[in-house]
N, C-alpha and C positions, 0 to 999 in steps of 0.2 A: 380478451382472453382471460376472463376471470374464472377462477376455479371455485367450485362450491365445496368447502371442507366437509359438509354434512353428506355430500353425495357418496364419499368413500367410507364414511363411518359405518354405514349399514353393511358394507361388504367386508369390513375388517373384523376379526374375532375380538371379542371383549376381553380385556385384561384387567384384572383387579389390581388395586394398589399393593396388596400383599404379594401378589405374584411378581409385580414390578420390583418391589423391595427385595424379594428373595433372589431374583435374577441379578440385581445390582450387587447384592452381598456375595453371591456366588462368583460373579465376574471379578469383584475386588479380591476375594480370597484367592482365586486362580492367579490374578496378577501379582499379588504379594508373594505367593509361592514361587512363581516364575522369577520374580525379582530376587528372592533369596537364593535361588539356585544359580542365577547368573552371577550374583555377587560372590558366592562361595567359589565358583569357577574362576572368577577374576582374582580373588585372594590367593587361591592355590597356584594360579599361573604366575602371579607376581612373586610369591614366596619361593617358587621352585625355579626361578630364572637362574641361568648360570652366572649372570652378573651379580646375583645376590650373595654368592659365596664369598665369605669374608666380610660381607656388609649386611649381615642378617638383621641387625637392629634398624638400619636405615630402610631396608626392604620392608620390614614389618611396619615401620612408621608410615612409609609411603602407601603401603597397601591398605592400612586401616584408616588413614586420615584424608585420603584423596579419592577422587573418582577417575584417576588416570588409567588409561588402558595399559596392558602389559608391555607393549612395545615402547611406549613413552617412559614407563618405569624402568625398563631395561636401559634406555639411553641415559637416564638420570643416574642410575646405579653404576653404569660403566664409567661415568665421569667422577664418581666419588672415590676417594682413596679407600683401600682395604684396611680393615682393622687388623693390625698385627699384634700377636701376643708378645709380651715382653720376654726377653731372654731369661732363662732360669738364673736365679740368684746364685752367685758363687758360694760354695760351701765354706763354712768356717773351718779352721784347723781342727777344732773339737769335733764337729760333725763328720769330717773326713775320717778322723781317728775312730769314732764310734762305728761308722759304716764299715771300716776295715776289720773291726773286732767281730762284727756280726751280732745279731740279736738272738737271744735264747728263744727256743720254741716253747712258749708258755700257753697252756690251754686250761680249760676248766677241769677241776678234779672230778673224778667219778664219784657217784654217791657213796659207794663203798669206802673210798678213801676218806671222804669227808666224815662218814660215820666212825671210822676207825680213829681218826684224829680227835673227834669229839670224845669218844670213849677213853682215849689215852689222857686227855686233859682232865676228865672227871676222875679217873683213877689216880692221877697225880694229886689232884686236889684232896681227895679222900685220904690218901696216904699221908699227906702233909698234916691234915687235921688229926688223924690218929696219932701221929708222932707228937704233935703239939699237946694232945690231951693225955698222952701216956698210954693209950690203949694200943694193943698189938693184936690184930685179928688174923 
């Protein structure tokens, strides 16, 4: 039962090397795009796990450096301790006193107030110069 490969060659359509290369490139591009989409979905699933709450750094590390599925990542994260923020530092006596006094409401001056202050400074300087020189205008 030998088969003659040339027997089927006449019946099959002729494909050029360029067409074959183009089909391979298209298939590879589609595969890469599908892989990116799947990896993004896996990353999103791992980072949004309820077990990742309080363990964000560990979840990010596991998601970015392994190929584990989200269920396995959830089991790993559940066994890891949560990162707890340190308690707020006790205020010093000085800080408590300053807080009790309240802070003044300070904001930027308006342009008119700045111009008036500048005019006053120049007027004062000219007055001092006139007095020092003996001129009175």
